[in-house]
C-alpha positions as CSV (number, residue, x, y, z in Angstrom):
1,X,0.0,0.0,-0.1
2,X,1.2,3.4,-0.6
3,X,2.9,5.7,2.2
4,X,-0.8,8.0,2.6
5,X,-2.7,4.7,3.1
6,X,-0.1,3.4,6.4
7,X,0.2,6.8,7.7
8,X,-4.0,7.3,7.4
9,X,-4.7,3.9,9.2
10,X,-1.8,4.2,11.8
11,X,-3.8,7.5,12.6
12,X,-6.9,6.2,12.8
13,X,-5.9,3.4,15.2
14,X,-4.7,6.5,17.3
15,X,-8.1,7.6,17.5
16,X,-9.8,4.8,18.5
17,X,-8.3,5.6,22.0
18,X,-10.3,8.5,24.7
19,X,-6.7,9.4,26.2
20,X,-5.3,10.0,22.6
21,X,-8.3,12.3,21.8
22,X,-8.6,14.2,24.8
23,X,-4.7,14.9,24.7
24,X,-5.3,16.3,21.4
25,X,-8.3,18.5,22.3
26,X,-5.7,20.0,24.5
27,X,-3.7,20.9,22.4
28,X,-1.4,18.1,22.6
29,X,-1.1,15.7,19.2
30,X,1.6,12.7,20.6
31,X,-0.7,9.9,20.5
32,X,-1.7,10.4,16.6
33,X,1.9,11.7,15.2
34,X,2.9,8.2,16.5
35,X,-0.2,6.7,14.8
36,X,1.0,7.6,11.9
37,X,4.6,8.0,12.4
38,X,4.6,3.8,13.1
39,X,2.5,3.4,10.3
40,X,5.1,4.6,8.5
41,X,7.8,3.0,10.0
42,X,8.0,-0.3,8.2
43,X,8.5,1.1,5.1
44,X,10.9,4.1,6.4
45,X,13.3,1.6,7.7
46,X,13.0,-0.7,4.3
47,X,13.3,2.1,1.6
48,X,16.1,4.5,3.7
49,X,17.7,1.8,5.5
50,X,17.3,-1.4,4.9
51,X,17.7,-1.3,1.2
52,X,21.4,0.2,1.3
53,X,22.5,-2.9,3.5
54,X,21.3,-5.5,1.5
55,X,24.4,-7.1,-0.3
56,X,24.3,-8.5,-3.9
57,X,26.4,-10.2,-6.1
58,X,26.1,-8.8,-9.6
59,X,25.3,-5.7,-10.4
60,X,23.9,-4.7,-14.4
61,X,24.9,-1.5,-15.2
62,X,23.5,-1.0,-19.4
63,X,25.1,1.5,-21.0
64,X,21.9,4.7,-21.3
65,X,23.8,6.4,-24.8
66,X,24.5,2.5,-26.1
67,X,21.6,0.1,-24.7
68,X,21.8,-3.2,-25.3
69,X,18.9,-5.6,-24.8
70,X,20.7,-8.7,-25.4
71,X,24.2,-8.5,-23.2
72,X,21.3,-7.3,-20.0
73,X,19.3,-10.7,-21.1
74,X,22.5,-12.7,-20.7
75,X,24.0,-11.5,-17.6
76,X,20.4,-12.3,-15.9
77,X,20.3,-15.4,-17.5
78,X,24.3,-15.9,-16.2
79,X,23.3,-14.9,-12.6
80,X,20.4,-17.9,-12.6
81,X,22.7,-20.5,-14.3
82,X,25.4,-19.3,-11.1
83,X,22.7,-20.2,-8.9
84,X,22.0,-23.5,-10.2
85,X,25.6,-24.5,-10.4
86,X,27.0,-23.5,-7.3
87,X,24.1,-24.6,-5.7
88,X,23.4,-20.7,-3.6
89,X,21.5,-18.3,-3.7
90,X,22.9,-15.0,-6.1
91,X,21.2,-11.7,-5.4
92,X,21.5,-9.6,-9.0
93,X,21.0,-5.5,-9.0
94,X,19.8,-3.9,-12.1
95,X,20.6,-0.5,-12.0
96,X,18.1,2.4,-13.6
97,X,19.7,4.2,-17.1
98,X,19.8,7.8,-16.4
99,X,20.0,10.0,-19.4
100,X,20.3,13.7,-17.8
101,X,18.8,15.4,-15.0
102,X,15.5,15.0,-15.6
103,X,15.4,11.7,-18.0
104,X,16.0,8.3,-17.8
105,X,16.1,5.4,-20.8
106,X,12.9,3.0,-19.1
107,X,13.7,-0.9,-20.1
108,X,11.6,-3.9,-19.3
109,X,12.6,-7.3,-18.3
110,X,10.0,-10.4,-18.8
111,X,10.6,-13.9,-16.8
112,X,8.8,-16.4,-19.1
113,X,7.9,-19.7,-17.0
114,X,6.7,-22.1,-19.7
115,X,9.1,-21.2,-22.2
116,X,12.5,-20.8,-19.5
117,X,13.2,-17.2,-20.9
118,X,14.3,-13.4,-20.2
119,X,13.5,-11.4,-21.9
120,X,14.6,-7.5,-22.3
121,X,12.9,-4.9,-23.9
122,X,14.1,-1.2,-23.8
123,X,11.6,1.4,-23.9
124,X,10.7,4.8,-24.6
125,X,12.6,8.0,-22.6
126,X,11.0,9.3,-19.6
127,X,11.5,11.9,-17.2
128,X,10.9,11.9,-13.7
129,X,7.3,11.4,-13.3
130,X,7.5,8.4,-15.8
131,X,6.1,10.2,-18.6
132,X,7.5,9.2,-22.1
133,X,9.7,11.7,-23.6
134,X,11.1,10.1,-26.7
135,X,11.7,6.6,-28.2
136,X,14.8,4.6,-27.1
137,X,18.4,5.2,-29.2
138,X,18.3,2.1,-31.1
139,X,16.4,0.9,-33.9
140,X,13.3,-1.1,-33.6
141,X,15.0,-4.6,-34.8
142,X,17.3,-4.4,-31.6
143,X,15.1,-3.2,-28.7
144,X,14.2,-6.8,-27.6
145,X,16.6,-10.3,-26.9
146,X,15.4,-12.8,-25.5
147,X,17.4,-15.4,-24.0
148,X,17.0,-19.4,-22.8
149,X,17.5,-20.4,-19.5
150,X,19.0,-22.9,-18.3
151,X,16.9,-24.4,-15.6
152,X,13.1,-24.0,-14.4
153,X,12.4,-21.3,-12.1
154,X,9.5,-20.2,-10.2
155,X,8.3,-16.4,-9.8
156,X,7.5,-15.0,-6.8
157,X,5.8,-11.5,-7.7
158,X,5.0,-10.5,-11.1
159,X,6.8,-12.3,-14.0
160,X,7.2,-8.5,-15.8
161,X,9.2,-5.4,-14.0
162,X,10.0,-2.3,-15.3
163,X,13.2,0.2,-14.6
164,X,13.2,3.4,-15.6
165,X,13.9,6.5,-12.8
166,X,16.0,6.5,-9.4
167,X,17.2,2.9,-8.2
168,X,16.8,-0.1,-9.9
169,X,15.8,-3.4,-8.0
170,X,17.5,-6.5,-6.8
171,X,16.2,-9.9,-8.0
172,X,17.5,-13.3,-5.3
173,X,17.7,-16.5,-7.6
174,X,17.4,-18.9,-4.7
175,X,17.9,-22.9,-6.2
176,X,15.5,-25.0,-4.6
177,X,15.7,-28.7,-3.4
178,X,13.3,-29.8,-6.7
179,X,16.4,-28.0,-8.9
180,X,14.3,-25.0,-9.8
181,X,15.3,-21.4,-9.4
182,X,12.5,-19.4,-7.2
183,X,13.7,-15.8,-9.0
184,X,12.5,-13.5,-5.6
185,X,11.4,-9.7,-6.6
186,X,13.5,-6.7,-4.2
187,X,14.1,-9.9,-1.7
188,X,15.2,-7.1,1.1
189,X,11.4,-5.6,1.2
190,X,8.8,-6.8,3.7
191,X,11.3,-9.0,5.7
192,X,12.2,-8.4,9.5
193,X,10.3,-4.7,9.4
194,X,7.1,-6.2,8.8
195,X,7.1,-8.7,11.4
196,X,4.5,-8.9,14.3
197,X,7.3,-9.3,16.7
198,X,9.3,-6.9,16.0
199,X,5.7,-4.8,16.0
200,X,5.5,-5.8,19.6
201,X,9.4,-4.6,20.7
202,X,8.7,-1.2,18.8
203,X,5.2,-1.1,21.3
204,X,7.4,-2.1,24.2
205,X,10.0,0.3,23.7
206,X,7.9,3.1,23.0
207,X,5.7,2.5,26.0
208,X,8.4,2.6,28.2
209,X,9.6,5.4,26.7
210,X,6.4,7.4,27.2
211,X,3.6,5.7,28.6
212,X,1.6,2.1,27.7
213,X,-1.3,3.8,25.7
214,X,1.4,5.6,23.4
215,X,3.0,1.8,23.3
216,X,0.0,0.1,22.4
217,X,-0.7,2.3,19.7
218,X,2.3,2.4,18.1
219,X,2.6,-1.4,18.3
220,X,-1.0,-2.0,16.8
221,X,0.3,0.9,13.8
222,X,3.2,-1.3,13.0
223,X,1.9,-4.3,12.8
224,X,-1.2,-3.0,10.4
225,X,1.1,-1.8,8.2
226,X,2.1,-5.6,7.7
227,X,-1.3,-6.8,8.1
228,X,-2.4,-4.5,5.3
229,X,0.8,-4.9,3.2
230,X,0.2,-9.1,3.5
231,X,-3.0,-8.7,1.5
232,X,-1.0,-8.2,-1.4
233,X,1.1,-10.6,-3.9
234,X,4.4,-9.9,-2.3
235,X,3.8,-10.8,1.4
236,X,5.5,-10.2,4.1
237,X,7.7,-11.5,6.5
238,X,4.8,-11.8,9.9
239,X,6.6,-14.0,12.2
240,X,10.4,-13.0,12.1
241,X,12.4,-14.3,13.7
242,X,10.1,-17.3,13.8
243,X,10.1,-17.2,10.1
244,X,12.7,-17.5,7.8
245,X,11.5,-15.3,4.8
246,X,8.9,-13.6,3.2
247,X,5.7,-15.8,3.0
248,X,3.3,-15.4,-0.2
249,X,0.5,-12.8,0.5
250,X,-3.4,-12.8,-0.1
251,X,-3.0,-11.7,-3.5
252,X,-6.1,-9.1,-3.2
253,X,-4.3,-6.5,-4.4
254,X,-0.9,-5.0,-5.0
255,X,0.4,-1.4,-3.7
256,X,-0.6,0.6,-6.5
257,X,-3.7,-0.6,-5.9
258,X,-5.9,2.5,-6.5
259,X,-9.0,1.7,-5.2
260,X,-7.6,-0.7,-2.7
261,X,-5.7,2.6,-1.3
262,X,-8.8,4.6,-2.0
263,X,-10.8,2.3,0.0
264,X,-8.4,1.7,2.8
265,X,-7.3,5.7,2.9
266,X,-11.6,6.7,2.9
267,X,-12.5,4.3,5.7
268,X,-9.2,4.9,8.0
269,X,-10.9,9.3,7.0
270,X,-14.4,7.6,8.3
271,X,-13.1,5.8,11.4
272,X,-11.1,8.9,12.6
273,X,-14.4,10.9,11.8
274,X,-16.6,8.6,14.0
275,X,-13.6,8.8,17.3
276,X,-13.9,12.4,17.4
277,X,-17.3,12.4,16.8
278,X,-18.2,10.5,20.0
279,X,-15.4,12.6,21.8
280,X,-16.9,15.5,21.5
281,X,-19.9,17.7,23.4
282,X,-22.3,16.7,20.9
283,X,-25.7,15.0,21.1
284,X,-26.3,11.8,20.3
285,X,-25.9,11.1,16.3
286,X,-29.0,8.7,15.0
287,X,-26.6,7.3,13.0
288,X,-23.9,3.9,13.5
289,X,-20.8,3.4,12.4
290,X,-22.0,0.6,10.2
291,X,-24.3,2.7,8.5
292,X,-21.6,6.0,8.2
293,X,-18.6,3.2,7.1
294,X,-21.3,1.6,4.4
295,X,-22.6,5.3,3.4
296,X,-19.1,6.4,3.1
297,X,-17.9,3.7,1.0
298,X,-20.9,3.2,-1.3
299,X,-19.5,5.4,-4.1
300,X,-15.9,3.8,-4.3
301,X,-17.8,0.5,-4.5
302,X,-20.6,2.1,-7.1
303,X,-17.2,2.7,-9.1
304,X,-15.2,-0.4,-8.6
305,X,-18.6,-2.4,-9.4
306,X,-18.9,-0.2,-12.8
307,X,-15.6,-0.7,-14.0
């Protein structure tokens, strides 16, 4: 899920505690700040720290001025073969191709499980916002290359990956007992940082430094982040350190799923509104939370059903 979704969910969790609402009304937003901050913390740790400390064995740095899809495809296939022959995990880092201050050359990597091939296609140059600027600087006949793989592969996430702006992704080529290779996308993401035991540890530490309510809010907001992310296909490692690696998610949506992000964000806003309304010194409202939530989500449900 997007950062705004996790942040809003963390704030909504804080709003469920009367002590937090009373403190905010008195001018102390600490509980809400903790809820939002810990809702964001797992991804903040991953993308600001863990990704830069996670080691890789092979780095593929294509030339943006003379891009060669065959070289990229062969380098990926060679890394996979290395993993198969050595019986050890090989991590491959794919670099982006910067062309200027606000221009990048996009390329696509596609693993075909059935055909046992990897295909690389050079795409358009794009700006930092991802908008196409110009076609690639090579003939159309040389923009795509397909290279056979020497073993069966299993794709943990999506078969196709697009590399364009900023930093490129990492793949982990992991040999399995049956002789195939498990291709894992960004293996450093959603591991220990999305663990429920780690959420409990953060909650205990926060409670020790502040108070019990702050600790509970911090732990729940951190845990909710991992729980929501587990609805996606990439999955999480919810039981680290008792579980060794990231497990598949439920596959209901992706982090970029517009409807899913809007639904969670809007539902969190509705929950915040409900909790603030309950705490306000106003006449009792005849509307129940269920009716309020149903009314708030009705436009999104209608939009989803009509698409």
